[in-house]
Steps between C-alpha positions, in 0.01 A plus 500: 500500500313803644360582156419135425294459817335836435403390148366169630260676737422813301435319168148415622424870531252621238374149411191515719300791636414295809867420571597862443227627736610245762865605458406866540291423810777296658770754415310816587214424740591192702765711681223718648329189638825392669540838665136488613560149639799625695296783648226254602767280666614802696149618597390152609757483776337486844728759649601835353869456594518183296335682209746785523803269505382299199411815310838657587685185389315491167536873438871498581563202273310662210660840545850348519450265203292708258564851614872487572686196359312480171537871433872503583560209262293662226688827545835333428393217269305579184329190363227551235163328525428224252256708293771767459778253421296284260275769349147388578202642685452356848152416623535748785691825515816531708797733491845518644763231542415136512737358759408413766125458488355739754191283525709198594709690755182628657296179500774255595597722792135514601458124449788428734355726767161343471667156522670595827164578664268255316665202328197395299425848365873550442518200263205641308678834477807336354299311241294806402813717489662253261182503287520880484863464382408257225210725395738798473717298264193397303377858457850597381627739764769287667772251420521179707825631660311813615247276676760273659718794607203684645386194691846448654528865596154487653588196706822650627324827589222309673756310702679821601174667595384208707831483684462865591138463615520155666616632840178709523294190418680306771414771754133435430525128584447545880203726430351242265543216750358707786192591291440136400502398872236752588 
C-alpha cells in the first residue's frame, strides 16, 4: 500500500516542468517560509517574555523531534528512500535513511506549537506542513509512511515540549493581565 500511494502521487513527476518546479519549491523552499513565519510570530509578541516562551517551546519541540527522536530511529532502522529502492533519479537530492521524514517531524512539531499560541496560524501551519509532505513524495524522496510517521512523531514531540513549557507560560498570565489594565 505504501508503494501504491507513492506511485499514485509520484507518477505525475516529470510530466510537466511547471508541476516539477512547484513540487521542488514546496518540498525545498516552503519550509524556509514556515520557519520565517514562526520567527515573525515570536518577534511580534508585545512582551519579550512571551516571545522567549514561544521561541523556547518551538525550539524544544523541533530539537526533540528532528534532532533527537528522528536521529535515534534512523540510527536503528535503515529504510531506503524511494529513489534508492526503485532506481530512479529524484527531483531533489537527499541522502540517508527515509523513515521518518525529518521535515515532517520538524514542521508538525512546529505547527502544533504555533497552534497552541495562535489557532488561526496553527491551522495554516498544519495545512502547509501536509503540503510539504505531499511534495516530498512527489519529488521522490519519501514514502507516504515516512510522511505519516514523521507527522505523528512531530505531534507527540510538540505535545511533550508544550507540556514542559506551559507552566512558564502560565506564570506570565498575571503579568499580561496587569499590563492590559494599565
